[in-house]
C-alpha positions as CSV (number, residue, x, y, z in Angstrom):
1,X,82.5,139.7,91.1
2,X,80.3,142.1,93.0
3,X,79.6,139.5,95.7
4,X,83.3,138.8,96.0
5,X,84.0,142.5,96.6
6,X,81.3,142.6,99.3
7,X,82.8,139.5,101.0
8,X,86.2,141.1,101.1
9,X,84.8,144.4,102.3
10,X,82.9,142.7,105.2
11,X,85.9,140.6,106.1
12,X,88.1,143.6,106.3
13,X,85.6,145.4,108.5
14,X,85.4,142.4,110.8
15,X,89.2,142.1,111.0
16,X,89.6,145.8,111.9
17,X,86.7,145.7,114.5
18,X,87.8,142.5,116.2
19,X,91.6,143.1,116.4
20,X,93.1,144.2,119.7
21,X,95.6,146.9,120.1
22,X,98.8,146.4,121.9
23,X,97.5,148.4,124.9
24,X,94.3,146.3,125.0
25,X,96.3,143.1,124.9
26,X,98.6,144.2,127.7
27,X,95.7,145.3,129.8
28,X,93.8,142.0,129.2
29,X,96.8,139.9,130.2
30,X,97.5,142.1,133.3
31,X,93.9,141.6,134.4
32,X,93.8,137.9,133.8
33,X,97.1,137.2,135.6
34,X,96.1,139.5,138.5
35,X,92.8,137.6,138.9
36,X,94.5,134.2,139.1
37,X,98.0,134.9,140.5
38,X,99.2,132.8,143.3
39,X,98.8,134.3,146.8
40,X,101.5,133.2,149.1
41,X,101.9,135.1,152.4
42,X,105.7,134.5,152.5
43,X,106.6,135.3,148.9
44,X,103.8,137.2,147.2
45,X,104.3,137.7,143.5
46,X,102.7,140.5,141.4
47,X,103.1,140.9,137.7
48,X,103.0,143.8,135.3
49,X,103.3,143.9,131.6
50,X,103.8,147.1,129.7
51,X,105.4,148.6,126.7
52,X,108.8,150.3,126.8
53,X,111.1,151.7,124.1
54,X,114.7,150.4,123.8
55,X,116.9,151.7,121.0
56,X,113.9,153.2,119.2
57,X,112.1,149.8,119.3
58,X,109.0,149.2,121.3
59,X,109.1,146.0,123.3
60,X,107.4,144.3,126.2
61,X,108.7,144.8,129.8
62,X,107.5,142.0,132.1
63,X,108.0,142.9,135.8
64,X,107.7,140.3,138.5
65,X,107.4,142.0,141.9
66,X,108.2,139.9,144.9
67,X,107.5,141.1,148.5
68,X,109.8,138.5,150.2
69,X,113.2,140.1,149.8
70,X,114.5,143.6,148.9
71,X,115.9,142.6,145.5
72,X,113.8,139.7,144.4
73,X,111.8,141.8,141.9
74,X,112.9,141.5,138.3
75,X,112.2,143.3,135.1
76,X,112.4,141.1,132.0
77,X,112.9,142.9,128.6
78,X,111.4,140.7,125.9
79,X,113.5,141.8,123.0
80,X,113.9,138.3,121.6
81,X,112.5,137.8,118.1
82,X,111.3,134.3,118.9
83,X,110.1,132.0,121.7
84,X,110.4,128.2,121.8
85,X,107.4,127.1,123.8
86,X,104.9,127.9,126.5
87,X,104.3,125.2,129.1
88,X,101.9,124.8,132.0
89,X,103.0,122.7,135.0
90,X,101.3,121.9,138.3
91,X,102.8,121.6,141.7
92,X,101.2,120.7,145.0
93,X,100.4,124.4,145.9
94,X,100.2,126.1,142.4
95,X,100.1,126.0,138.7
96,X,102.6,127.9,136.7
97,X,103.1,129.1,133.1
98,X,106.6,129.2,131.8
99,X,107.6,130.8,128.5
100,X,110.9,129.8,127.0
101,X,113.1,131.9,124.8
102,X,116.4,131.2,123.1
103,X,119.3,130.8,125.5
104,X,120.0,134.0,127.4
105,X,118.1,136.2,125.0
106,X,116.1,138.1,127.7
107,X,117.8,141.0,129.4
108,X,116.9,141.5,133.0
109,X,117.3,144.1,135.7
110,X,116.8,143.5,139.5
111,X,114.6,146.1,141.1
112,X,114.8,147.4,144.7
113,X,111.1,147.8,145.4
114,X,111.7,150.4,148.1
115,X,113.9,152.8,146.0
116,X,112.7,151.6,142.6
117,X,116.3,151.5,141.5
118,X,117.2,149.1,138.7
119,X,120.4,147.0,138.8
120,X,121.8,145.0,135.9
121,X,120.8,141.4,136.2
122,X,121.8,138.2,134.4
123,X,120.3,137.4,131.0
124,X,117.5,134.8,131.2
125,X,115.9,132.2,128.9
126,X,112.4,132.1,130.4
127,X,109.7,133.9,132.4
128,X,107.4,132.2,134.9
129,X,104.0,133.2,136.1
130,X,102.7,131.4,139.3
131,X,98.9,130.9,139.4
132,X,96.5,129.6,142.1
133,X,96.2,125.8,142.0
134,X,92.4,126.2,141.4
135,X,92.8,128.3,138.3
136,X,90.5,126.6,135.6
137,X,92.3,125.2,132.6
138,X,90.2,127.4,130.4
139,X,91.6,130.5,132.1
140,X,95.2,129.2,131.8
141,X,94.6,128.6,128.1
142,X,93.3,132.2,127.8
143,X,96.5,133.5,129.4
144,X,98.6,131.4,127.1
145,X,96.7,132.5,124.0
146,X,97.0,136.1,125.2
147,X,100.7,135.8,125.3
148,X,100.8,134.3,121.8
149,X,98.7,137.1,120.5
150,X,100.8,139.7,122.2
151,X,104.0,138.2,120.9
152,X,102.6,138.4,117.3
153,X,101.9,142.1,117.8
154,X,105.6,142.6,118.7
155,X,106.8,140.3,115.9
156,X,108.0,137.6,118.4
157,X,107.4,134.4,116.5
158,X,107.3,130.8,117.7
159,X,110.6,129.0,116.8
160,X,110.4,126.6,113.9
161,X,111.2,123.0,115.1
162,X,114.4,121.6,113.7
163,X,114.3,117.8,113.7
């Protein structure tokens, strides 16, 4: 019995020491994405994840900044309670991670990057992160896992498959 108590005690210490906070998870993902984001001189994307409060609930705000046009930057408010899948696709010039949510469950706002004004946007069902073509698969997997871990912290669960 004493050994069982020691095992549970050590396990609880390990769990507390190895778990990330929301702020650490957001910082980790921001750094990973920034390191591997696609650089395109015509339409340069930058990404920022941070926590916001909406109706007394803390949620993730995912901002996609685009330097190509005045209103191509978008803020996505990840208030959905579930996501359906995370995919990785490759094109000739890049890789991209796409995270799918239930139909039109993500509120968006368009952002004027010069004035920082936010304008109502259309609801969305996915977010996309463009990465350099040479991004190693191991780094892409770390970003995917980072999102899964972050979603768990915000109680956003993977949808159960209905067959």
